[in-house]
py3Dmol code that shows the C-alpha trace and the ligand (Angstrom):
import py3Dmol

protein = """\
ATOM      1  CA  MET A   1      38.569 217.165  19.985  1.00  0.00           C
ATOM      2  CA  SER A   2      42.223 218.468  20.524  1.00  0.00           C
ATOM      3  CA  LYS A   3      44.754 215.845  21.870  1.00  0.00           C
ATOM      4  CA  LEU A   4      46.146 216.359  25.304  1.00  0.00           C
ATOM      5  CA  ARG A   5      49.543 217.527  25.385  1.00  0.00           C
ATOM      6  CA  SER A   6      52.167 215.701  26.958  1.00  0.00           C
ATOM      7  CA  ARG A   7      54.238 216.546  29.641  1.00  0.00           C
ATOM      8  CA  VAL A   8      57.776 215.095  30.352  1.00  0.00           C
ATOM      9  CA  LEU A   9      60.442 215.836  32.957  1.00  0.00           C
ATOM     10  CA  VAL A  10      64.110 216.196  31.741  1.00  0.00           C
ATOM     11  CA  VAL A  11      66.680 215.684  34.681  1.00  0.00           C
ATOM     12  CA  SER A  12      70.254 216.291  33.995  1.00  0.00           C
ATOM     13  CA  LEU A  13      73.108 214.746  35.744  1.00  0.00           C
ATOM     14  CA  GLY A  14      76.014 216.051  33.702  1.00  0.00           C
ATOM     15  CA  GLY A  15      78.135 214.070  30.970  1.00  0.00           C
ATOM     16  CA  THR A  16      79.690 215.167  27.569  1.00  0.00           C
ATOM     17  CA  ILE A  17      76.116 216.496  26.513  1.00  0.00           C
ATOM     18  CA  THR A  18      76.453 219.264  29.086  1.00  0.00           C
ATOM     19  CA  MET A  19      80.255 219.943  28.649  1.00  0.00           C
ATOM     20  CA  THR A  20      82.076 223.068  27.379  1.00  0.00           C
ATOM     21  CA  GLY A  21      85.520 224.116  27.398  1.00  0.00           C
ATOM     22  CA  ALA A  22      87.519 224.280  30.574  1.00  0.00           C
ATOM     23  CA  ALA A  23      90.287 226.814  31.257  1.00  0.00           C
ATOM     24  CA  ARG A  24      92.965 223.725  31.420  1.00  0.00           C
ATOM     25  CA  GLY A  25      91.843 222.719  28.043  1.00  0.00           C
ATOM     26  CA  GLY A  26      89.308 219.743  27.155  1.00  0.00           C
ATOM     27  CA  VAL A  27      85.838 219.861  28.470  1.00  0.00           C
ATOM     28  CA  SER A  28      83.929 219.604  31.650  1.00  0.00           C
ATOM     29  CA  PRO A  29      80.327 219.507  32.696  1.00  0.00           C
ATOM     30  CA  THR A  30      79.125 222.975  33.014  1.00  0.00           C
ATOM     31  CA  LEU A  31      75.416 223.188  31.382  1.00  0.00           C
ATOM     32  CA  GLY A  32      72.235 222.372  33.158  1.00  0.00           C
ATOM     33  CA  ALA A  33      68.921 220.737  31.678  1.00  0.00           C
ATOM     34  CA  ALA A  34      67.433 224.201  30.943  1.00  0.00           C
ATOM     35  CA  ASP A  35      70.395 225.236  28.754  1.00  0.00           C
ATOM     36  CA  LEU A  36      70.011 222.036  26.693  1.00  0.00           C
ATOM     37  CA  LEU A  37      66.466 222.693  26.135  1.00  0.00           C
ATOM     38  CA  GLN A  38      67.177 226.149  24.927  1.00  0.00           C
ATOM     39  CA  ASP A  39      68.767 224.843  21.753  1.00  0.00           C
ATOM     40  CA  LEU A  40      65.837 222.728  20.936  1.00  0.00           C
ATOM     41  CA  PRO A  41      62.919 224.883  19.597  1.00  0.00           C
ATOM     42  CA  HIS A  42      61.460 221.677  17.964  1.00  0.00           C
ATOM     43  CA  LEU A  43      60.510 220.450  21.321  1.00  0.00           C
ATOM     44  CA  SER A  44      57.488 222.763  22.027  1.00  0.00           C
ATOM     45  CA  ALA A  45      55.775 220.554  19.057  1.00  0.00           C
ATOM     46  CA  VAL A  46      56.244 217.397  21.003  1.00  0.00           C
ATOM     47  CA  ALA A  47      55.629 217.918  24.827  1.00  0.00           C
ATOM     48  CA  ASP A  48      55.535 220.393  27.498  1.00  0.00           C
ATOM     49  CA  VAL A  49      58.905 220.020  29.129  1.00  0.00           C
ATOM     50  CA  GLU A  50      59.985 220.723  32.664  1.00  0.00           C
ATOM     51  CA  SER A  51      63.709 220.881  33.456  1.00  0.00           C
ATOM     52  CA  LEU A  52      65.641 219.964  36.797  1.00  0.00           C
ATOM     53  CA  THR A  53      69.410 220.225  37.038  1.00  0.00           C
ATOM     54  CA  LEU A  54      70.399 217.569  39.525  1.00  0.00           C
ATOM     55  CA  MET A  55      74.192 217.713  39.265  1.00  0.00           C
ATOM     56  CA  ARG A  56      76.914 218.313  36.822  1.00  0.00           C
ATOM     57  CA  LYS A  57      79.102 215.456  36.873  1.00  0.00           C
ATOM     58  CA  PRO A  58      80.878 213.317  34.481  1.00  0.00           C
ATOM     59  CA  GLY A  59      79.416 209.963  34.026  1.00  0.00           C
ATOM     60  CA  ALA A  60      82.332 208.058  35.858  1.00  0.00           C
ATOM     61  CA  SER A  61      81.689 210.152  39.324  1.00  0.00           C
ATOM     62  CA  LEU A  62      78.198 209.111  39.751  1.00  0.00           C
ATOM     63  CA  SER A  63      77.808 207.289  43.002  1.00  0.00           C
ATOM     64  CA  PHE A  64      75.228 204.901  44.288  1.00  0.00           C
ATOM     65  CA  ASP A  65      73.724 207.488  46.516  1.00  0.00           C
ATOM     66  CA  ASP A  66      73.193 209.562  43.348  1.00  0.00           C
ATOM     67  CA  LEU A  67      71.234 206.515  41.837  1.00  0.00           C
ATOM     68  CA  GLY A  68      69.271 206.246  44.693  1.00  0.00           C
ATOM     69  CA  MET A  69      68.320 209.720  44.904  1.00  0.00           C
ATOM     70  CA  LEU A  70      67.404 209.656  41.259  1.00  0.00           C
ATOM     71  CA  ALA A  71      65.201 206.715  41.351  1.00  0.00           C
ATOM     72  CA  ALA A  72      63.278 208.198  44.539  1.00  0.00           C
ATOM     73  CA  LEU A  73      62.957 211.459  42.920  1.00  0.00           C
ATOM     74  CA  LEU A  74      61.521 209.793  39.666  1.00  0.00           C
ATOM     75  CA  VAL A  75      59.019 207.449  41.575  1.00  0.00           C
ATOM     76  CA  GLU A  76      57.750 210.422  43.312  1.00  0.00           C
ATOM     77  CA  ARG A  77      57.407 212.815  40.065  1.00  0.00           C
ATOM     78  CA  LEU A  78      55.934 209.815  38.082  1.00  0.00           C
ATOM     79  CA  ALA A  79      53.150 209.363  40.501  1.00  0.00           C
ATOM     80  CA  ASP A  80      52.073 212.707  39.330  1.00  0.00           C
ATOM     81  CA  THR A  81      48.994 212.191  37.141  1.00  0.00           C
ATOM     82  CA  ASP A  82      50.108 215.244  34.763  1.00  0.00           C
ATOM     83  CA  LEU A  83      53.387 213.776  33.876  1.00  0.00           C
ATOM     84  CA  ASN A  84      53.577 211.252  31.148  1.00  0.00           C
ATOM     85  CA  GLY A  85      57.418 210.220  31.330  1.00  0.00           C
ATOM     86  CA  ALA A  86      60.978 211.431  32.271  1.00  0.00           C
ATOM     87  CA  VAL A  87      64.287 211.849  30.434  1.00  0.00           C
ATOM     88  CA  VAL A  88      67.530 211.511  32.285  1.00  0.00           C
ATOM     89  CA  VAL A  89      70.605 213.139  30.799  1.00  0.00           C
ATOM     90  CA  GLN A  90      73.886 211.994  31.837  1.00  0.00           C
ATOM     91  CA  GLY A  91      77.526 210.805  30.843  1.00  0.00           C
ATOM     92  CA  THR A  92      77.457 207.970  28.478  1.00  0.00           C
ATOM     93  CA  ASP A  93      80.289 206.149  30.390  1.00  0.00           C
ATOM     94  CA  THR A  94      77.675 205.031  32.945  1.00  0.00           C
ATOM     95  CA  ILE A  95      74.281 204.968  31.237  1.00  0.00           C
ATOM     96  CA  GLU A  96      74.451 201.382  31.288  1.00  0.00           C
ATOM     97  CA  GLU A  97      74.339 201.265  35.203  1.00  0.00           C
ATOM     98  CA  THR A  98      71.779 204.106  35.684  1.00  0.00           C
ATOM     99  CA  ALA A  99      69.402 202.858  33.136  1.00  0.00           C
ATOM    100  CA  PHE A 100      69.372 199.279  34.464  1.00  0.00           C
ATOM    101  CA  ALA A 101      69.180 200.524  38.126  1.00  0.00           C
ATOM    102  CA  LEU A 102      66.096 202.591  37.034  1.00  0.00           C
ATOM    103  CA  ASP A 103      64.659 199.530  35.247  1.00  0.00           C
ATOM    104  CA  ILE A 104      64.781 197.896  38.591  1.00  0.00           C
ATOM    105  CA  LEU A 105      63.840 200.689  40.994  1.00  0.00           C
ATOM    106  CA  VAL A 106      61.230 202.754  39.063  1.00  0.00           C
ATOM    107  CA  GLN A 107      58.502 200.388  37.980  1.00  0.00           C
ATOM    108  CA  SER A 108      55.672 202.850  37.472  1.00  0.00           C
ATOM    109  CA  GLY A 109      54.789 201.849  33.795  1.00  0.00           C
ATOM    110  CA  LYS A 110      55.521 205.479  32.375  1.00  0.00           C
ATOM    111  CA  PRO A 111      58.422 205.868  30.221  1.00  0.00           C
ATOM    112  CA  VAL A 112      61.786 206.594  31.640  1.00  0.00           C
ATOM    113  CA  VAL A 113      64.665 207.257  29.171  1.00  0.00           C
ATOM    114  CA  VAL A 114      68.252 207.805  29.590  1.00  0.00           C
ATOM    115  CA  THR A 115      70.394 209.534  27.217  1.00  0.00           C
ATOM    116  CA  GLY A 116      73.564 211.475  26.638  1.00  0.00           C
ATOM    117  CA  ALA A 117      75.915 212.531  23.939  1.00  0.00           C
ATOM    118  CA  MET A 118      79.304 211.168  22.348  1.00  0.00           C
ATOM    119  CA  ARG A 119      80.390 214.642  21.346  1.00  0.00           C
ATOM    120  CA  PRO A 120      80.038 217.747  23.222  1.00  0.00           C
ATOM    121  CA  PRO A 121      78.029 220.622  22.198  1.00  0.00           C
ATOM    122  CA  GLN A 122      80.947 222.576  20.444  1.00  0.00           C
ATOM    123  CA  ALA A 123      81.983 219.653  18.287  1.00  0.00           C
ATOM    124  CA  ALA A 124      80.921 219.530  14.584  1.00  0.00           C
ATOM    125  CA  GLY A 125      77.933 217.119  14.497  1.00  0.00           C
ATOM    126  CA  CYS A 126      77.468 216.988  18.084  1.00  0.00           C
ATOM    127  CA  ASP A 127      74.830 214.445  18.781  1.00  0.00           C
ATOM    128  CA  GLY A 128      73.352 215.759  22.067  1.00  0.00           C
ATOM    129  CA  PRO A 129      70.352 217.911  20.936  1.00  0.00           C
ATOM    130  CA  ALA A 130      69.376 215.115  18.535  1.00  0.00           C
ATOM    131  CA  ASN A 131      69.458 212.622  21.257  1.00  0.00           C
ATOM    132  CA  LEU A 132      67.544 214.849  23.537  1.00  0.00           C
ATOM    133  CA  LEU A 133      64.890 215.302  21.155  1.00  0.00           C
ATOM    134  CA  SER A 134      64.499 211.805  20.342  1.00  0.00           C
ATOM    135  CA  SER A 135      64.347 210.881  24.102  1.00  0.00           C
ATOM    136  CA  VAL A 136      61.572 213.540  24.823  1.00  0.00           C
ATOM    137  CA  ILE A 137      59.567 212.217  21.661  1.00  0.00           C
ATOM    138  CA  VAL A 138      60.148 208.659  23.195  1.00  0.00           C
ATOM    139  CA  ALA A 139      59.267 209.671  26.892  1.00  0.00           C
ATOM    140  CA  ALA A 140      56.040 211.548  25.715  1.00  0.00           C
ATOM    141  CA  ASP A 141      54.498 208.437  23.664  1.00  0.00           C
ATOM    142  CA  ALA A 142      52.166 206.298  25.248  1.00  0.00           C
ATOM    143  CA  ALA A 143      53.624 203.382  23.179  1.00  0.00           C
ATOM    144  CA  SER A 144      56.706 203.468  25.385  1.00  0.00           C
ATOM    145  CA  ARG A 145      54.795 202.562  28.536  1.00  0.00           C
ATOM    146  CA  SER A 146      55.541 199.384  30.236  1.00  0.00           C
ATOM    147  CA  ARG A 147      58.649 198.584  28.500  1.00  0.00           C
ATOM    148  CA  GLY A 148      61.060 199.128  31.450  1.00  0.00           C
ATOM    149  CA  ALA A 149      63.721 201.873  31.372  1.00  0.00           C
ATOM    150  CA  LEU A 150      64.988 202.719  27.795  1.00  0.00           C
ATOM    151  CA  VAL A 151      68.035 204.029  26.394  1.00  0.00           C
ATOM    152  CA  VAL A 152      67.774 206.542  23.424  1.00  0.00           C
ATOM    153  CA  LEU A 153      70.796 207.653  21.403  1.00  0.00           C
ATOM    154  CA  ASN A 154      71.465 207.764  17.758  1.00  0.00           C
ATOM    155  CA  ASP A 155      67.856 207.481  17.069  1.00  0.00           C
ATOM    156  CA  GLU A 156      67.827 203.947  18.353  1.00  0.00           C
ATOM    157  CA  ILE A 157      65.695 202.913  21.287  1.00  0.00           C
ATOM    158  CA  HIS A 158      67.352 200.259  23.561  1.00  0.00           C
ATOM    159  CA  ALA A 159      65.869 198.205  26.651  1.00  0.00           C
ATOM    160  CA  ALA A 160      68.143 199.082  29.433  1.00  0.00           C
ATOM    161  CA  ARG A 161      68.538 195.570  30.517  1.00  0.00           C
ATOM    162  CA  PHE A 162      70.218 194.680  27.189  1.00  0.00           C
ATOM    163  CA  VAL A 163      72.393 197.878  26.074  1.00  0.00           C
ATOM    164  CA  ARG A 164      75.880 198.148  26.452  1.00  0.00           C
ATOM    165  CA  LYS A 165      78.285 200.871  25.582  1.00  0.00           C
ATOM    166  CA  GLY A 166      80.106 199.437  22.643  1.00  0.00           C
ATOM    167  CA  HIS A 167      82.716 202.289  21.437  1.00  0.00           C
ATOM    168  CA  THR A 168      84.435 204.827  23.359  1.00  0.00           C
ATOM    169  CA  THR A 169      83.946 207.558  20.592  1.00  0.00           C
ATOM    170  CA  LEU A 170      81.357 206.826  17.893  1.00  0.00           C
ATOM    171  CA  PRO A 171      77.565 208.219  18.127  1.00  0.00           C
ATOM    172  CA  SER A 172      76.743 204.844  17.274  1.00  0.00           C
ATOM    173  CA  SER A 173      78.272 203.427  20.620  1.00  0.00           C
ATOM    174  CA  PHE A 174      75.086 202.015  22.006  1.00  0.00           C
ATOM    175  CA  ARG A 175      74.411 198.196  21.231  1.00  0.00           C
ATOM    176  CA  SER A 176      72.274 195.668  22.283  1.00  0.00           C
ATOM    177  CA  SER A 177      72.827 191.848  22.168  1.00  0.00           C
ATOM    178  CA  HIS A 178      69.163 191.545  20.437  1.00  0.00           C
ATOM    179  CA  GLY A 179      69.403 194.802  18.749  1.00  0.00           C
ATOM    180  CA  PRO A 180      67.239 197.874  19.529  1.00  0.00           C
ATOM    181  CA  VAL A 181      63.642 197.601  20.451  1.00  0.00           C
ATOM    182  CA  GLY A 182      62.744 200.353  18.295  1.00  0.00           C
ATOM    183  CA  PHE A 183      63.675 203.491  16.416  1.00  0.00           C
ATOM    184  CA  VAL A 184      62.813 207.234  16.231  1.00  0.00           C
ATOM    185  CA  VAL A 185      61.758 207.722  12.556  1.00  0.00           C
ATOM    186  CA  GLU A 186      60.080 210.948  11.234  1.00  0.00           C
ATOM    187  CA  GLY A 187      59.624 212.408  14.855  1.00  0.00           C
ATOM    188  CA  GLN A 188      57.889 209.390  16.220  1.00  0.00           C
ATOM    189  CA  ALA A 189      58.747 206.370  18.243  1.00  0.00           C
ATOM    190  CA  ARG A 190      58.284 203.210  16.429  1.00  0.00           C
ATOM    191  CA  PHE A 191      58.709 199.835  18.137  1.00  0.00           C
ATOM    192  CA  ALA A 192      59.441 196.492  16.862  1.00  0.00           C
ATOM    193  CA  PHE A 193      57.505 194.631  19.323  1.00  0.00           C
ATOM    194  CA  PRO A 194      54.404 195.340  21.244  1.00  0.00           C
ATOM    195  CA  ALA A 195      55.078 196.170  24.918  1.00  0.00           C
ATOM    196  CA  SER A 196      54.888 193.182  27.512  1.00  0.00           C
ATOM    197  CA  THR A 197      51.475 193.044  29.101  1.00  0.00           C
ATOM    198  CA  ALA A 198      53.047 190.705  31.793  1.00  0.00           C
ATOM    199  CA  PRO A 199      54.816 192.727  34.596  1.00  0.00           C
ATOM    200  CA  GLY A 200      58.610 192.219  34.357  1.00  0.00           C
ATOM    201  CA  PRO A 201      60.221 190.223  37.176  1.00  0.00           C
ATOM    202  CA  ARG A 202      59.932 192.130  40.247  1.00  0.00           C
ATOM    203  CA  ARG A 203      63.139 192.603  42.082  1.00  0.00           C
ATOM    204  CA  GLU A 204      62.188 194.167  45.282  1.00  0.00           C
ATOM    205  CA  SER A 205      64.497 196.570  46.452  1.00  0.00           C
ATOM    206  CA  LYS A 206      64.617 199.591  49.059  1.00  0.00           C
ATOM    207  CA  GLY A 207      66.964 201.592  46.626  1.00  0.00           C
ATOM    208  CA  ARG A 208      69.958 200.782  48.889  1.00  0.00           C
ATOM    209  CA  PHE A 209      73.182 199.601  47.095  1.00  0.00           C
ATOM    210  CA  ALA A 210      75.709 197.339  49.282  1.00  0.00           C
ATOM    211  CA  PRO A 211      79.232 197.479  48.121  1.00  0.00           C
ATOM    212  CA  VAL A 212      79.832 194.898  45.488  1.00  0.00           C
ATOM    213  CA  ALA A 213      83.521 194.530  44.010  1.00  0.00           C
ATOM    214  CA  LEU A 214      84.199 193.822  40.157  1.00  0.00           C
ATOM    215  CA  LEU A 215      87.097 191.685  39.386  1.00  0.00           C
ATOM    216  CA  SER A 216      88.091 191.517  35.934  1.00  0.00           C
ATOM    217  CA  ILE A 217      90.227 188.277  35.090  1.00  0.00           C
ATOM    218  CA  ALA A 218      92.802 188.287  32.340  1.00  0.00           C
ATOM    219  CA  LEU A 219      95.484 185.805  31.153  1.00  0.00           C
ATOM    220  CA  GLY A 220      98.077 184.966  33.674  1.00  0.00           C
ATOM    221  CA  ASP A 221      96.155 186.214  36.719  1.00  0.00           C
ATOM    222  CA  ASP A 222      97.686 184.980  40.060  1.00  0.00           C
ATOM    223  CA  GLY A 223      94.486 185.630  41.995  1.00  0.00           C
ATOM    224  CA  ARG A 224      96.273 187.942  44.529  1.00  0.00           C
ATOM    225  CA  MET A 225      93.301 190.464  44.415  1.00  0.00           C
ATOM    226  CA  ILE A 226      90.872 187.949  45.404  1.00  0.00           C
ATOM    227  CA  GLY A 227      91.893 187.567  49.006  1.00  0.00           C
ATOM    228  CA  ALA A 228      92.285 191.545  49.125  1.00  0.00           C
ATOM    229  CA  HIS A 229      88.815 191.928  48.006  1.00  0.00           C
ATOM    230  CA  ARG A 230      87.440 189.950  50.876  1.00  0.00           C
ATOM    231  CA  GLU A 231      89.392 191.848  53.462  1.00  0.00           C
ATOM    232  CA  ALA A 232      88.192 195.212  52.250  1.00  0.00           C
ATOM    233  CA  GLY A 233      84.743 194.204  53.192  1.00  0.00           C
ATOM    234  CA  TYR A 234      82.624 194.007  50.092  1.00  0.00           C
ATOM    235  CA  LYS A 235      79.209 192.188  50.606  1.00  0.00           C
ATOM    236  CA  GLY A 236      79.286 190.590  47.116  1.00  0.00           C
ATOM    237  CA  ALA A 237      81.623 190.326  43.927  1.00  0.00           C
ATOM    238  CA  VAL A 238      81.247 189.917  40.362  1.00  0.00           C
ATOM    239  CA  VAL A 239      83.814 188.063  38.371  1.00  0.00           C
ATOM    240  CA  GLU A 240      84.297 189.026  34.957  1.00  0.00           C
ATOM    241  CA  GLY A 241      85.649 186.053  33.355  1.00  0.00           C
ATOM    242  CA  LEU A 242      86.981 185.047  29.863  1.00  0.00           C
ATOM    243  CA  GLY A 243      84.829 183.880  27.215  1.00  0.00           C
ATOM    244  CA  ALA A 244      81.720 182.011  28.236  1.00  0.00           C
ATOM    245  CA  GLY A 245      82.850 182.730  31.742  1.00  0.00           C
ATOM    246  CA  HIS A 246      86.456 181.103  32.259  1.00  0.00           C
ATOM    247  CA  VAL A 247      89.240 181.799  34.568  1.00  0.00           C
ATOM    248  CA  PRO A 248      92.747 180.333  34.991  1.00  0.00           C
ATOM    249  CA  ALA A 249      92.521 176.945  36.672  1.00  0.00           C
ATOM    250  CA  ASN A 250      94.492 178.237  39.639  1.00  0.00           C
ATOM    251  CA  LEU A 251      91.734 180.896  40.267  1.00  0.00           C
ATOM    252  CA  ALA A 252      88.926 178.437  40.750  1.00  0.00           C
ATOM    253  CA  PRO A 253      89.393 177.297  44.361  1.00  0.00           C
ATOM    254  CA  LEU A 254      90.191 181.014  45.520  1.00  0.00           C
ATOM    255  CA  LEU A 255      86.788 181.833  43.715  1.00  0.00           C
ATOM    256  CA  GLY A 256      85.085 178.918  45.229  1.00  0.00           C
ATOM    257  CA  ASP A 257      86.428 179.756  48.511  1.00  0.00           C
ATOM    258  CA  LEU A 258      85.075 183.367  48.000  1.00  0.00           C
ATOM    259  CA  ALA A 259      81.922 182.230  47.097  1.00  0.00           C
ATOM    260  CA  SER A 260      81.540 180.169  50.341  1.00  0.00           C
ATOM    261  CA  SER A 261      81.389 183.689  52.288  1.00  0.00           C
ATOM    262  CA  ILE A 262      79.818 186.403  49.892  1.00  0.00           C
ATOM    263  CA  PRO A 263      77.642 185.898  46.822  1.00  0.00           C
ATOM    264  CA  VAL A 264      79.958 185.713  43.515  1.00  0.00           C
ATOM    265  CA  VAL A 265      78.414 186.210  40.175  1.00  0.00           C
ATOM    266  CA  LEU A 266      80.005 185.057  37.340  1.00  0.00           C
ATOM    267  CA  THR A 267      80.105 187.417  34.041  1.00  0.00           C
ATOM    268  CA  SER A 268      82.027 187.641  30.888  1.00  0.00           C
ATOM    269  CA  ARG A 269      84.396 190.483  29.502  1.00  0.00           C
ATOM    270  CA  VAL A 270      83.223 189.855  26.012  1.00  0.00           C
ATOM    271  CA  GLN A 271      80.796 192.464  24.978  1.00  0.00           C
ATOM    272  CA  LEU A 272      78.084 190.253  23.401  1.00  0.00           C
ATOM    273  CA  GLY A 273      76.425 186.941  24.398  1.00  0.00           C
ATOM    274  CA  PRO A 274      75.623 184.949  27.528  1.00  0.00           C
ATOM    275  CA  THR A 275      77.917 183.300  30.106  1.00  0.00           C
ATOM    276  CA  LEU A 276      77.486 179.281  29.462  1.00  0.00           C
ATOM    277  CA  THR A 277      76.454 176.850  32.063  1.00  0.00           C
ATOM    278  CA  GLN A 278      76.967 173.506  30.966  1.00  0.00           C
ATOM    279  CA  THR A 279      79.311 173.454  28.092  1.00  0.00           C
ATOM    280  CA  TYR A 280      82.896 173.597  29.435  1.00  0.00           C
ATOM    281  CA  SER A 281      84.068 171.278  32.237  1.00  0.00           C
ATOM    282  CA  PHE A 282      87.711 171.988  32.545  1.00  0.00           C
ATOM    283  CA  ALA A 283      89.352 173.399  35.760  1.00  0.00           C
ATOM    284  CA  GLY A 284      88.449 177.182  35.893  1.00  0.00           C
ATOM    285  CA  SER A 285      85.536 176.758  33.339  1.00  0.00           C
ATOM    286  CA  GLU A 286      81.929 177.888  34.019  1.00  0.00           C
ATOM    287  CA  MET A 287      80.809 174.347  35.205  1.00  0.00           C
ATOM    288  CA  ASP A 288      83.647 174.259  37.528  1.00  0.00           C
ATOM    289  CA  LEU A 289      83.001 177.698  38.659  1.00  0.00           C
ATOM    290  CA  LEU A 290      79.147 177.034  39.036  1.00  0.00           C
ATOM    291  CA  GLU A 291      79.759 173.919  41.080  1.00  0.00           C
ATOM    292  CA  ARG A 292      82.011 175.816  43.376  1.00  0.00           C
ATOM    293  CA  GLY A 293      78.985 177.994  44.227  1.00  0.00           C
ATOM    294  CA  LEU A 294      79.292 181.004  41.836  1.00  0.00           C
ATOM    295  CA  ILE A 295      75.991 182.235  40.430  1.00  0.00           C
ATOM    296  CA  SER A 296      75.514 182.619  36.709  1.00  0.00           C
ATOM    297  CA  GLY A 297      75.187 186.151  35.411  1.00  0.00           C
ATOM    298  CA  GLY A 298      73.566 184.763  32.046  1.00  0.00           C
ATOM    299  CA  SER A 299      73.313 187.621  29.520  1.00  0.00           C
ATOM    300  CA  LEU A 300      73.779 190.557  32.066  1.00  0.00           C
ATOM    301  CA  GLY A 301      76.898 192.357  31.359  1.00  0.00           C
ATOM    302  CA  SER A 302      79.256 192.873  34.482  1.00  0.00           C
ATOM    303  CA  ALA A 303      78.116 196.422  35.238  1.00  0.00           C
ATOM    304  CA  LYS A 304      74.546 195.420  35.224  1.00  0.00           C
ATOM    305  CA  ALA A 305      75.240 192.360  37.313  1.00  0.00           C
ATOM    306  CA  ARG A 306      77.090 194.380  39.771  1.00  0.00           C
ATOM    307  CA  ILE A 307      73.974 196.858  40.007  1.00  0.00           C
ATOM    308  CA  LEU A 308      71.702 193.876  40.688  1.00  0.00           C
ATOM    309  CA  LEU A 309      73.744 192.218  43.102  1.00  0.00           C
ATOM    310  CA  ALA A 310      74.357 195.719  45.282  1.00  0.00           C
ATOM    311  CA  LEU A 311      70.514 196.437  45.226  1.00  0.00           C
ATOM    312  CA  LEU A 312      69.701 192.652  46.135  1.00  0.00           C
ATOM    313  CA  LEU A 313      72.040 192.790  49.188  1.00  0.00           C
ATOM    314  CA  GLY A 314      71.127 196.341  49.871  1.00  0.00           C
ATOM    315  CA  ALA A 315      67.621 194.861  50.456  1.00  0.00           C
ATOM    316  CA  GLU A 316      69.180 191.856  52.374  1.00  0.00           C
ATOM    317  CA  ALA A 317      67.995 189.358  49.955  1.00  0.00           C
ATOM    318  CA  THR A 318      68.871 185.755  51.031  1.00  0.00           C
ATOM    319  CA  SER A 319      71.080 183.500  48.966  1.00  0.00           C
ATOM    320  CA  ASP A 320      67.849 181.860  47.416  1.00  0.00           C
ATOM    321  CA  GLU A 321      66.572 185.060  46.401  1.00  0.00           C
ATOM    322  CA  ILE A 322      69.730 186.257  44.994  1.00  0.00           C
ATOM    323  CA  ARG A 323      69.846 183.080  43.031  1.00  0.00           C
ATOM    324  CA  SER A 324      66.272 183.400  41.557  1.00  0.00           C
ATOM    325  CA  ALA A 325      66.528 187.273  40.842  1.00  0.00           C
ATOM    326  CA  PHE A 326      69.507 186.272  38.864  1.00  0.00           C
ATOM    327  CA  ASP A 327      67.818 183.567  37.059  1.00  0.00           C
ATOM    328  CA  ALA A 328      64.935 185.673  36.388  1.00  0.00           C
ATOM    329  CA  SER A 329      66.989 188.705  34.965  1.00  0.00           C
ATOM    330  CA  ALA A 330      69.850 187.066  33.609  1.00  0.00           C
ATOM    331  CA  HIS A 331      68.407 184.356  31.222  1.00  0.00           C
ATOM    332  CA  SER A 332      65.867 186.329  29.332  1.00  0.00           C
TER     333      SER A 332
END
"""
ligand_1 = """\
9
LIG
N 82.211 210.168 27.466
C 81.472 210.473 28.539
C 80.124 210.889 27.789
O 79.720 210.506 26.682
C 81.999 211.367 29.531
C 80.897 210.834 30.698
O 80.396 209.744 30.871
O 80.606 211.765 31.514
O 79.382 211.710 28.583
"""
view = py3Dmol.view(width=600, height=400)
view.addModel(protein, "pdb")
view.setStyle({"model": 0}, {"cartoon": {"style": "trace"}})
view.addModel(ligand_1, "xyz")
view.setStyle({"model": 1}, {"stick": {}})
view.zoomTo()
view.show()
């Protein structure tokens, strides 16, 4: 009996993978999903692929509205019983955010893979075609189901909730704190662990994002931006602290004050490792800040913590719901 062919939707948003030479020099997004697929004759052996060009933007210009629209489209299209999975092609600058938002908003169980390229199509050794092929392989494979959103580049399969962009130019830029969850080898997705049968933590959301500020703290910061953020009307804030979640001592009362009016989540500017909760007790330490009402971002990087908080506030979650969502998501 012949195996049913998989069907995969490829949605393109732009990014380096779609960029060609611009009149002023450099590259900018011009290609659509169909152009990218044209360069991949091997795809026909993997799946039937449907292409959709939603936009042609660099990753940095994607908006919350774009993410909401993309998530709604995927929820609707993945309900189609003929579709096995979806691949989103976009700029690598914001893959962390898109993939994590889709992890929360698209819980169909079918694979959703986000990919891009570090080198544009005309560069020697461009990585776009290989990344797209590997992504379709993963999206078409039943073994990729029920793993949350995935990020596939450089033949590595990462879980959206852990992956970070770790280098500005290398094709091996994407890394996860616990390593990839699998690899693409000889044209097949190979996962290191079985998919979880238990549903992941459900974070109810209506796909609306509230404005959330991101404050990155550095040595010698005098905190003058903290008041400005409040006045600007943000509904929440993520404070990207130093080390395991630390700020200069003089900022602690200002952040405590901010946390009494809006939810403030504490993350770290360090690439890998969680923020701590019970190790340091000096003024401005994680213990001091948590006692002053900040919420621990745990192992979530700042970009992801901001997405989660924006979605929770967009769904009008209460303070308790926000705390428990961070507990559930941040400490895994
Ligand atoms: N460097 C980025 C990329 O790899 C540019 C972008 O995010 O659009 O796609």
